[in-house]
N, C-alpha and C positions, 0 to 999 in steps of 0.2 A: 515656671521660670527657673526651676532648680537645675535644668539642664543647660542653662545659658551662663556665659561668663564674659568678663571684660578683660582685655589685655591692653596695657599702655606700653607702647613699643618705641624704642629709640634705636635707629639704625645708623651706624657710622661707616665711613669709607667713601668711595666714589659713588655717591648715591644722589647727587644733584646734577641736573643737566643730562640725565641718561634715561629719562622717561620712567623713573622709579615710581613717582606718584601716580601717573596714569596707569601703569601696569598694576600697581597695588589696588587702585580703585576697580579696575576691570576684574582682577582676580577675586576681590572681596565680593563684588556684585554676583559673580558667577557662583561663589560659594555660599551665597545667602547671608553674608556677614554685614552688619551695619557699622558705621563709624565715620572716620575722617582721616586724612593724611595731609601733612604740610612739611615744607622745608623750614629748617631752623637757620638762624644767622650763623651758627658755628659750623655749618656744613652737614649736619646730620638731618635725617628725616624722622619726624615724630608721627605716630599713628595711634588711633584708638580703634580697637576691633571689639564688637559686641555680637554675640550670636551663640549658636550651639557649641558646646565645648569642643567637639571634634573639629568643626569647621574653623574655629578660632585657632586651635592648636596647629592645624594644617597651614593656616595663613601666617602664623608666627614662624613656622618652619620655612615657608616660602620666602620670608624676609631674609633668611640667611643667604639666599642666592639673588633674589630680586629680579629686576629687569635684565635682559640679556647683556646690556652694556655696563651694568653696575659691577663694582668690585667691593663687596661687603667685607668690612674688617671686623664688625662686631654688632651684636644685637642684644639689647638690654630690655627685659620684659618685667613688668609688674602686673600681677593679676588682681582683680577685685570684683566687686559686685556690679552687675550691669546697671546703667543709669538711664536706660530707655532711649538710647540714640536710635533714630529711625532713618534709614537710607544710608548712602555712602557718598561723601563729597571730598573734593580736593579743596583745602583751605589755603588762602593766600595771605 
């Protein structure tokens, strides 16, 4: 498991109502990354990504652009030890 990492990500900007969560889920599944994504009441999107270091890094980088209609202003990331999340889901 030493080649796995966990990223806790907060994305700000125009990231709600632009299919950001659905695109994040699809991109994560394609990359083999586990976790979840959800909208926050303050307009940001929060996500957890767990998986191979390179795949998680690529997904965090993807968040800087996000879905085609998104306008990302900022991405805040905290890395940590994986907690065994399995699969990827949109949380409500």
